N, C-alpha and C positions, 0 to 999 in steps of 0.2 A: 532526118538522119541519114547520113550518108556512109556507107561502108564500100570497101574494094573487094573485088575477087580473090579470094584467097584467105581474107581475114576469118579469124576464129571470133564468135560473137556469143553474148548472153543477150536475149531478149526477153523482156518481159510483155506480155501481151495483155489484153484486158483481163483474162482469165488465168494465163500459164505462163510459165517460164520456159526459154528452149535455149540448149546451145548447139552450135553447130559451126561448119566451116562453109562460107558462100562460095557457091559454085558461079551462081549468075543472079541477074534481075530480070524477071518478065513481066513488063507492064507494071503494076503494084505489087507484085508478089516477089519475095526473095526466096531463092532457092538454095536448101541447106544441104551438105553432105556432112556423114557421121553426125547427124541430130540427134538429140535426145529432148525426152520432156523431162523437166526436173519436177516432179511432183510434190517434193519437199526439200526446202534446203536444209532442214533437219538441225539449225544452228541459228542463231541471230543473223540476219542479213549480212551485215558486215563482216562476219567471220567465214560464212560461205563465200561470199565474193574475194577475200583476203586469201583464204586457203584453197579455194577452187574444192572444197569437199561438200557433197550435199548428203542428206539423208534418205532420199528416194529419188533413184533414176530410171527411167524408161526409155531406153536407147529406141530408136525407130528402125526397124527391122527392113528398111527399103533405102536405095542408093539415094534417093532424092528425096526432100521434104520441103513442101512447100509453104511459107508464112505470109500472110496478107498482110502487106505494110500500113494499112488503115488501121490494123488492130494493134500495132505495136505503141506502146506508152512509154516505153525506156528501154535502153541499152547500152553496151558498152563493147569494147574489143575485149576478148577473153585470153588473159596472158597464160593461163595454165593449160595443161594438157585435156582434150576434151573427153568427158566421161563416156565411156563405150562399155561398161559393164552394169546390168541390172542389179540394183540394191534397193 
């Protein structure tokens, strides 16, 4: 999987979903800003991806969040606004 600096992404890791904007890549880590853990899509997966709306969002309260790319099983560019509010 190859993304570019500045891309907004939705990533599925082995156990979690994350959204964020790519700041940089360090070794096998991708560094996200405006990151959020998506605890629940709240909908059918297709509907969540199509609308960009989730059932439970936990924004990361730090300027950088590291995701190990070895744990990423799928991902896509995110065409929606990044979720920034806790719900």
